[in-house]
C-alpha positions in Angstrom: -18.9 1.2 -5.9 -18.7 -2.5 -5.7 -21.6 -4.5 -4.3 -21.6 -5.3 -0.7 -19.4 -2.2 0.2 -20.4 0.3 2.9 -19.4 3.9 2.8 -20.0 5.0 6.4 -16.6 6.5 6.9 -16.3 10.1 5.9 -13.1 11.5 4.5 -11.9 15.1 4.3 -11.3 16.3 0.7 -7.6 17.0 0.0 -6.3 19.0 -3.0 -3.7 17.5 -5.2 -1.1 19.9 -3.7 -2.1 18.6 -0.2 -1.5 15.1 -1.3 1.8 15.9 -3.0 3.0 17.7 0.1 2.0 14.8 2.3 3.8 12.3 0.0 6.9 14.5 0.3 6.6 14.6 4.1 6.2 10.8 4.2 9.4 10.4 2.1 11.3 12.8 4.4 10.1 10.9 7.5 11.1 7.6 6.0 14.7 8.8 5.7 14.5 10.2 9.3 13.2 6.9 10.5 15.8 4.8 8.8 18.6 7.1 10.1 17.2 6.7 13.6 16.9 2.9 13.3 20.2 2.3 11.5 18.6 -0.5 9.5 15.7 -1.1 7.2 14.6 -0.8 3.6 14.9 2.4 1.6 14.0 1.9 -2.1 10.6 0.3 -1.8 9.1 2.6 0.9 10.3 5.7 -1.0 8.8 4.4 -4.3 5.4 3.6 -2.8 4.9 6.9 -0.9 2.5 8.3 -3.5 0.4 5.1 -3.6 0.1 5.0 0.2 -0.8 8.7 0.3 -3.6 8.2 -2.2 -4.9 5.1 -0.4 -5.0 6.5 3.1 -6.0 10.1 2.3 -8.4 9.6 -0.6 -9.2 6.1 -1.6 -9.9 3.8 1.3 -13.1 3.9 3.4 -11.2 4.5 6.7 -10.1 7.4 8.8 -8.5 8.0 12.3 -12.1 8.4 13.6 -13.4 5.2 12.0 -10.3 3.0 12.4 -12.2 0.4 14.5 -15.4 0.4 12.6 -16.5 -3.1 11.5 -17.2 -1.8 8.0 -13.8 -0.1 7.6 -11.9 -1.1 4.4 -9.2 -3.6 5.0 -5.7 -2.7 3.9 -3.2 -5.5 3.8 0.5 -4.8 3.3 1.8 -8.1 1.9 5.4 -7.0 1.2 5.9 -6.1 4.8 9.5 -5.1 4.5 8.4 -1.7 3.1 6.5 -0.9 6.4 8.4 2.3 7.0 6.1 3.9 4.4 3.1 2.4 6.2 4.1 3.9 9.5 5.1 7.2 8.0 1.7 7.4 6.2 -0.3 6.5 9.4 1.5 9.3 11.3 1.0 11.8 8.5 -2.7 10.9 8.4 -3.1 11.3 12.2 -3.3 7.7 13.4 -0.3 8.2 15.7 2.1 11.0 16.7 5.1 11.6 14.4 7.5 11.1 17.4 6.5 7.5 17.5 7.7 6.6 14.0 11.3 7.4 15.3 11.0 4.2 17.4 11.2 2.1 14.2 12.9 -1.3 14.9 13.6 -0.3 18.5 13.2 -2.8 21.3 9.8 -2.4 22.9 8.4 -0.4 19.9 5.2 -1.5 18.3 6.7 -0.4 14.9 8.8 -3.4 14.1 10.7 -4.2 10.9 7.7 -6.0 9.6 4.3 -4.8 10.7 2.6 -6.7 13.6 -1.0 -6.2 14.3 -0.8 -7.8 17.7 1.7 -5.1 18.8 -0.4 -2.3 17.4 -4.1 -2.9 18.1 -4.9 0.8 18.0 -3.6 1.2 14.5 -5.4 0.0 11.3 -2.9 -2.8 10.7 -4.8 -5.9 9.8 -2.0 -8.5 9.7 1.4 -9.6 10.8 3.9 -9.4 7.9 7.0 -11.3 7.0 7.0 -14.2 4.6 6.3 -12.9 1.2 3.1 -14.1 -0.6 1.1 -14.6 2.6 -0.5 -11.2 2.7 -2.4 -11.7 -0.6 -3.8 -14.9 0.7 -5.0 -13.2 3.8 -6.5 -10.4 1.7 -8.4 -12.9 -0.4 -9.9 -14.4 2.9 -11.0 -10.9 4.0 -12.6 -10.2 0.7 -14.5 -13.5 0.9 -15.7 -12.7 4.4 -17.1 -9.4 3.2 -18.9 -11.2 0.4 -20.3 -13.8 2.9 -21.7 -10.9 5.0 -23.2 -9.3 2.0 -24.9 -12.5 1.0 -26.1 -13.1 4.6 -27.6 -9.6 4.7 -30.1 -10.7 2.1 -31.6 -13.1 4.6 -31.6 -11.1 7.8 -33.3 -8.1 9.3 -32.1 -5.1 7.2 -32.0 -2.9 10.4 -29.0 -4.9 11.7 -26.9 -5.7 8.6 -23.6 -7.4 8.9 -20.6 -5.2 8.0 -19.1 -5.3 4.5 -16.0 -3.7 3.1 -13.5 -3.5 0.3 -10.1 -5.1 0.7 -7.0 -3.4 -0.7 -3.7 -5.4 -0.8 -0.3 -4.0 -1.6 2.4 -6.2 -3.0 5.9 -6.1 -4.6 6.7 -7.4 -8.0 9.6 -9.5 -6.6 7.0 -11.1 -4.3 5.3 -12.5 -7.4 8.1 -15.1 -7.5 6.3 -16.8 -4.6 4.0 -19.6 -5.8 1.6 -18.9 -3.0 0.8 -15.5 -4.6 -0.5 -17.2 -7.7 -2.6 -19.7 -5.8 -4.3 -16.8 -4.2 -4.8 -15.0 -7.5 -6.2 -18.2 -9.0 -8.8 -18.5 -6.2 -9.8 -14.9 -6.4 -10.2 -15.2 -10.1 -12.3 -18.3 -9.8 -14.6 -16.6 -7.3 -14.8 -13.4 -9.4 -13.8 -11.7 -6.2 -14.6 -8.1 -7.1 -14.4 -7.1 -3.4 -10.6 -7.2 -3.8 -8.1 -4.8 -5.4 -4.3 -5.3 -5.5 -1.7 -2.7 -6.0 1.5 -4.2 -7.3 4.7 -2.1 -7.0 6.2 -2.7 -10.4 9.6 -1.2 -9.6 11.6 -3.9 -11.4 14.0 -4.6 -8.5 14.3 -7.1 -5.7 17.0 -7.6 -3.0 19.5 -9.3 -5.2 19.0 -7.7 -8.6 16.5 -6.8 -11.3 13.3 -8.8 -11.5 13.7 -9.5 -15.2 17.1 -11.0 -14.6 16.3 -13.1 -11.6 12.8 -14.4 -12.5 11.2 -12.6 -15.5 7.7 -11.6 -14.9 6.6 -10.2 -18.3 4.1 -10.3 -19.9 2.8 -9.6 -16.4 -0.5 -8.0 -17.4 -1.4 -10.9 -19.6 -0.7 -13.4 -16.8 -3.2 -11.6 -14.5 -5.8 -11.6 -17.3 -5.3 -15.3 -17.8 -6.2 -15.7 -14.1 -9.4 -13.8 -14.6 -8.3 -10.4 -13.2 -8.9 -7.0 -14.6 -5.7 -5.1 -15.1 -5.0 -1.3 -14.9 -1.6 0.0 -15.7 -0.6 3.4 -14.1 2.2 5.7 -13.3 2.6 4.9 -9.6 3.8 8.5 -8.9 0.8 10.2 -10.5 -1.6 10.8 -7.7 -4.6 11.4 -10.0 -3.9 8.2 -11.9 -3.7 6.3 -8.7 -7.0 7.7 -7.4 -8.8 7.3 -10.8 -7.6 3.7 -11.1 -9.0 2.9 -7.6 -12.3 4.4 -8.6 -12.4 2.3 -11.7 -11.5 -0.8 -9.8 -14.5 -0.3 -7.5 -16.8 -0.1 -10.5 -15.7 -3.5 -11.9 -18.2 -6.2 -10.9 -16.9 -9.1 -13.0 -13.7 -10.0 -11.3 -10.9 -8.8 -9.0 -8.6 -6.0 -10.1 -4.9 -5.5 -10.1 -3.4 -2.1 -10.5 0.2 -2.3 -11.8 1.9 0.7 -10.4 5.0 1.5 -12.3 7.3 3.2 -9.8 10.9 4.3 -9.4 12.6 2.6 -6.4 14.2 5.3 -4.2 11.9 7.9 -5.8 13.0 11.5 -5.1 16.6 10.7 -4.2 19.0 10.8 -7.1 21.6 8.3 -5.9 19.0 5.8 -4.8 16.7 5.8 -7.8 16.5 2.5 -9.8 19.5 1.0 -7.9 18.6 -2.4 -6.5 21.4 -2.1 -3.9 19.1 0.2 -2.0 16.4 -2.3 -1.7 17.4 -3.5 1.8 19.7 -1.0 3.3 19.3 2.4 5.0 21.4 5.6 4.3 24.2 6.5 6.5 24.3 9.9 8.2 25.9 11.7 5.2 23.7 10.0 2.7 20.7 10.8 4.8 21.4 14.5 4.9 21.9 14.6 1.1 18.6 12.7 0.7 16.7 15.1 2.9 18.1 18.1 1.1 17.0 16.7 -2.3 13.5 16.0 -0.9 13.2 19.5 0.5 14.3 20.9 -2.9 11.5 18.9 -4.6 9.1 20.1 -2.0 9.8 23.7 -2.9 8.6 22.9 -6.5 5.1 21.6 -5.5 2.4 24.0 -6.5 -1.4 24.1 -6.5 -3.1 23.2 -9.8 -3.9 26.8 -10.6 -0.3 28.1 -10.0 
C-alpha cells in the first residue's frame, strides 16, 4: 500500500472466472449500447474491458456502497471517448441498472458520448471528459490533494483525519500526442507522486491510423522512465497480470507508476480487431449481431481455474 492511502472500502472477492465472465458481459453490453445509440466508439471500449473489470471489481478502493466516501479511490478516464466501457462496467458492478446504459448518447440521458460528472452525481465519475490530455492533469491534481491531506494529518488530531486515497488514471496511447500529457507527467515525476498510477491503453491505433505512423511513440517505456516514472509492461487482456501490476504499483514509494497495457482494439470481435477504422464508429445491425454471436461463443469457453 502506498503511504497516505486508506482502505475503508471493502470489496467482495471475485474468482478469475467471475472476472472473465464480467468482462465478456461488458463487451456484449458495449455492442448493445452502440447499436441502440447508432453512434460511438467501438475499438477502444472493447479493448479495455479487461482493465476496467479488474479496476472496478478488484483493484480500486471503491464499491457501490462506498461510492460517496471521501476516502474512495479516484478513477479518472482521460480518453473519454471510450466511456461506453466505463458505463457498461459501472452497470455490471451494480452502480446503476443495466437498462440505463441503453440510453447512451440519447437526449436527456446522463450517459453522454463523453462522461459528465455534473450529469451523474450519483455515479463515481470524477470529471467531465472531452479534450484529450486534460484527464491526466486532473488526476495529478487529485493525487496532490491526497498527499496534502496525508501531510496535514501529521499535524492534526488523529481521531479526525482528513481523507486520503489513491488516484487511477486511464489514458489512450494516441492521447500521448498531446503536449499537455507530458507536462502532467513531468510534474508528477518531479513530485515523486506515488499516489498516482496511470493505465495507458497501448493498442497502437488512433482515429486516423496507426500510432507509429502518425506520431511514433516508441521507445515509450524509456520516455516515461526519463520523466521519473516507474514502468510496468503487461498484457492488457490478462486479468491476473493487470491486478498484479496494480498491486506492484501501490508498493512503489519512489515515484508515480505507469502500466502499459498492450491491448487489441476491438478485442473479441474478429472483424474489428486491430483495425483503426473501428476506432470511432459503431457496428450496424448486421455487424452487431455477428459481434454478439462471437462474444457468446467466447463466453462459452470461459472456465474456472480448476476446470
